[in-house]
N, C-alpha and C positions, 0 to 999 in steps of 0.2 A: 613670201615674206620671211625674212630671216634676221631682221635687225634685232639688236639687243632689246629685250623686253617683249618680243613678239615672236611667237612660234606657231607654225602651221604644219599639220600632219594630214595629208590627203587621205590616208587609209587607216585611221586610228581604230575605228570600230569594225569588228569582223562581220562576216555575213551572218553568223549565228547570233552575235550581239544584236544586230539590226532586226533579226527575226523576233528575238525575245522582246525587244523594246516595242515592236509593232504589236505583239500580242498584248503587252501591258497597256498600250495606248487604247486598244479596243475595249478595255475594262473600265476606263475612267469616264467621267462626265465633265468636260471642261466648261468654263463659264465665259460668257461674253459680257464683260463688265461695262458699266457706265463710268465715265471719267470722273464725275463729281457726285457728291451727295445732292439730293434734291434741294436742300437748304442753300448750298453753295452754287448751284447751277445758274441761277439768275445773275449773281454777281460775276460769274465767269463768262457771261454772254450766252448762256444756253447750255442745255445738256447735250452730250454726245456719247456715243458708244466707242469703245476701243476699236481699232482697225481689225483686230483679230481675236479669236477665242484664246483663252489662256488656262493654264493649270500651274500650280506651284507645289513643290515638295520641300519638306524640312521646315519652311516658314513661308506663310502666304502674305504677300504685300498687296493689299487691295488698292486699286487706283484711286478710289475716293478718299482714302486716308493719306494720299500724297506720297506714298512710297517711303523708303528708308533714306534719309538724307542727313548724315551726321555733319556737324556736331549737334545742331539744334533738333533736327527732326528724327529722333530715335525712339521716343516713347509712343506706344499705341500705334506703331507702324507695321509691325511684323507679328503675325499670329501663327502659333504652332500648327504645322500641317503634317500630312502623311510622310512616313519615312521613305527612303529610296527603295524601289524594288531591287531584288538581288542583282540583276544585270547592271543597273546603274550604280549600285554600291560598289561593285567590282571595278567598273570603269573610273569612278571617282577616286578610288584608292590609287590607281595608276596616275590619274591627273594630279593628285596631290604630290606624288613622288616626283613627277616631272617639274612641278612648280617649285618645290623645295630645292631642286638642283639648279634652277635658273634664277631664283630671286633670293635676296639677302637683305638684312638690315631693315630700314624703314619701309622697303617695298614688300616685306612679308611680316605682318604683325605676329607677335609671339604665340598667340592662341589661334592663329589662322587655320581654317579648314573649310572645305567647300560644303557647307551645311545647309544651303538653300539652293533651290533651282527653279527658275522660271521656264515653263514649257510654252513656247509660242507656236501657234498653228498658222501657217501661211497658205493662202489659197484664194478661193473665190466665194463670195457671198451669192447665193441664188435668190434672186428677187423677181417675182412675176415670170419665172421660167428663164430669166436671163442671168448669165454669169457676170458678176461684177468683180473684177480683180482688185483685191486689197492686200496683195502680197508685197508689202513694203514696210519699212520702219524708219521714221524720221530721225534726224541726227540728235544725239543725246550723249550723256556720259553715265556710267554706273558709279554710284557714290559709295557702295560697300567697300570697306578697306581691303587691300591686298589684291593679288591677281585674280583675274576672271577667266573661266574656261568655257568654251562654247562648242557643243557637239551638234553637227548638222546632219539631218537625214532627209533623203528625198531629192527633189530637183535642186540643181545648182542655184546658188544665190550670190549676187554681186554685193560684196561687203566692202565698205569704204571707211577709212579713217580720214577725217577732214579737220582743217584748222578752225579755230574759233573766229568767226567773222566779226568785224568791228563796224562802227557806225558808217565808215566810208570804205570799208574793205570787205568784200564778200568772202565766205569760207572757200577754201580750196582743198582739193583731194591731195592727201599726203601719201597714202598707200591704199592699194585695193587688192582683193583676192576673190576669185570665184570659189565659193565654199562648196565642196563636192559631197556626195552622199557618203556618210561615215567619217567625215573629216573632223579634225579637232583644230580649234584656234585658241591659243593661250596667250593672254597679254596682261601686262602690268607695268608698274613704274610710272614716273612722271610724264614721260614723253607720250605714251599711248593711253594711259589710264586717266591722267589728270588734265593734261594740256590739250589733248586731242578729243574730238567728238567722234562718234561712229554711227553708221546707218546701214540699212539694207536697201539698196536702190531698186532692185527688182529680183524676181525669182523666175527662172525659166519654166517651160512646159514641154521640153523636148523629149524627155524619157518616159513620160506617161505615168509618173508616180502618183498613187492615190492611197491615202491612209484611211483605214476604217476607224474613224473617231466619231463618237456619238455627240455631234453638234448638228442641230437642225439647220437645214438650208445653207450648208457650208461644205465646200469641196476642198479637202486638205491635200496639198501636193508637196509640202515641205514642213518638217517639224524641227525646231531648234531648242536645245536645252542649254540654258545659260546658268552655270554654277558659280555661286558667289559665297561670301562670308558675311554673316551678321553675328556679332557677339551674342553668346547664349543669353546674357542677361536682358537683351532687347527682344527676345522671342518669347512671347507670353501666350498662355492658353486663352482661348476665346473668352471664357468666363472671367478672366483677369483684366480684360480690357476696361479702361475707364469709359464712362459715359461722356459725350454722346457717341464715341467711336463704336462701342458695342452695338448700339441701336442702328448705327449707320450700315453695319455689315451683317446684321443678323439675317436678313433675307438671303444673302449670298450663302451663309453658312447653312441655313435651312435647306437651300437648294442642293448644296454639296452633300448634306446628310442623307438625301434620298438615294445616293449611290455609294456612300462611303461610311463604313462603320466608325472610322476615326472621327469624322465630323459629327456623326450621330451622337457619339459619346461626348464630344466637345460641348454639345448643347445641354448635357445633363448638369444639374447644379452641383457645385462643389460642396465640401463640408460646411455646414452652417448657412448655406444659401437656399433660398426658396426657388422652386421651379418657375 
């Protein structure tokens, strides 16, 4: 891929970078979130779990709060989360330099920076001793303003951009790339960010990658880091969430707090608040 607004680098992260990231991954406790709140599940046709465990840095967007979707869906959507570990902070600085060389004007908001990151784990769910492959991601678009950067580690993944299908017209593949271990994909602009959708069709098993990540009954063979921008005024501390959003995600934050000092502190009451 080399079209305007789309950049692929097959060897962005060094061997040492990947080793340091793998060490950090072993220290976190990802969540396997449910898609809806229990109150909304019935109206949505039933509750379901996301296809993969996730972790967020910078700002956490819980699925049950319906993610960050400007212009209307911006409040109580993004919760302050842990900062980037040093190895990712270093890589993000380079990602931002590349993006600023490639994008201008409306494609790069004035305050843009890659201040949030979704960490997706791809692999197999172990159920009754059987491996159930769930290493895929359905077609969607990222609503955060400005370019998006994606860092891929582990097995190769078939990533596709597809057109938006209509009532009488199915979606079609516009471009695709096998994302390699240590690769970077950077995309933005109207053609790739707004008009096209993207998806992960499948993840290989050929090279035997396995990541030591603390998720019960899950075998991780690929990890993807998607870096995005959420305006700072829309990232709030957990205690600043309005009800019922705070109650909706309290259980998740309490689970995170068992392995994270950041989230343990997030549960403490602020000035003038009761515990």
